[in-house]
N, C-alpha and C positions, 0 to 999 in steps of 0.2 A: 307605474315610478312616481310618486309626489313629485313636482316641483321641475317635470324635467323636462324641455322642449323640445321632442324628437324631430322637430321638422329643423331646427339650427343646431342639430348635438351627432354629431359623429359616430357612433357604434362602433368597437369594433370585437373579436372573437376570439378569446385566444382556442384553438384547438387541440382535440386532442382531452387525455386528466389531467384534472389539474386536484392535489389536495384539499379538499374544503377548509382542515383544521387552520387554512391558515385565512386569517383577517382582515384586516384594513389595512398595514403595513406587510404583511408576504402578501399581498395583492398587489398593493401597493409598486414594489422594490418583482414582482413577476411583468405588471406594464412596461419600466420603465427598464432592466435590463434586461429580460427574454419577448420582448414584443417589441421591442424600443422605439414607444411612444412614450409621450408624455402627459404622465398621470394627471399634472393641475390643466390638464388645456379641458375643452368644453367637449369631454366624449365617456361615453359606455365601457365597461372594459365587462365585456360577459365569464364567465367558467362552469365549467361542467364537470361534475367529478365520474372517477372510473362507472361509475356505476348507470350514469346518467337519469340519477335522479334528483338529483339536484345540481339548484345554479343559483350563481350570484352574478351579481351586477355590481362593479364599483364606481364612485364619480366625484368630485371634486366640483360641493358648491360656491364656490367661492369664500369658504365660511372654514371651511374643511370640508375630511370624507365621509359617503356618507354613502353604507355598503344594504343590499334588498337581497336575501334570501327565498328561492320556491324551491319545496319539494313536493317532490309528488309521492302520490299514498298506490297508486297502481300506471302505468307504462310507463315511457323513456321518452325521457324530449330526444329528438335529433338532433344530433351534432357533427361536426365535421373531426374527421382524425390526420387532417395531414392541410399542412400551409397553403399549399395552395386551394384548400376546397373553401377554407378559409378567409374571407375576405373582410373590406370593414362593408359592414351593410344599413342599409337606412332606417329609419325611424321608425317608418313600416312594415319590414321586413322586421322586428326584435313581436312583434305580435306572435308569428306564424312560430318561430318555436316552441312559446308557452302554452301556445294549439295543440300543439303538436303536428304541426304541417314540412316536412323536411326539404322546404329547396334548393339544400345543398344536392340532391340525387334526386331533382325531377330532374324535365328530358336533359338528358346532354346533347352538346354541340356539335350538329357531325358537317361533317365540311371532306366535298365530291372534289372531283378533279374532271371526271367526267362523265357522261352519260352511259348508262345501257343499256 
């Protein structure tokens, strides 16, 4: 995405589906009210539709909001369904769902208390 330094930018994922008819105003309200985050901060907010074929990114670039959209012609984006799965991700992780890599469902942490 043009003009974004992912090393210095927080990236937040909104889990589940988002109505892609929403544009900048509607998505910024979701960030502020549903996600309880500051849409004017140095952050990128990612949203995906029900079919997981459209991804939108919203960010404030100090002079106004910018929105970026990607639509897949084949396949689907890996996307978290629950709040527990969707957490703040790193700039390096942004590229993974765009490339179809589902790091949300990659190996789960196993916790044992005894050895068999």
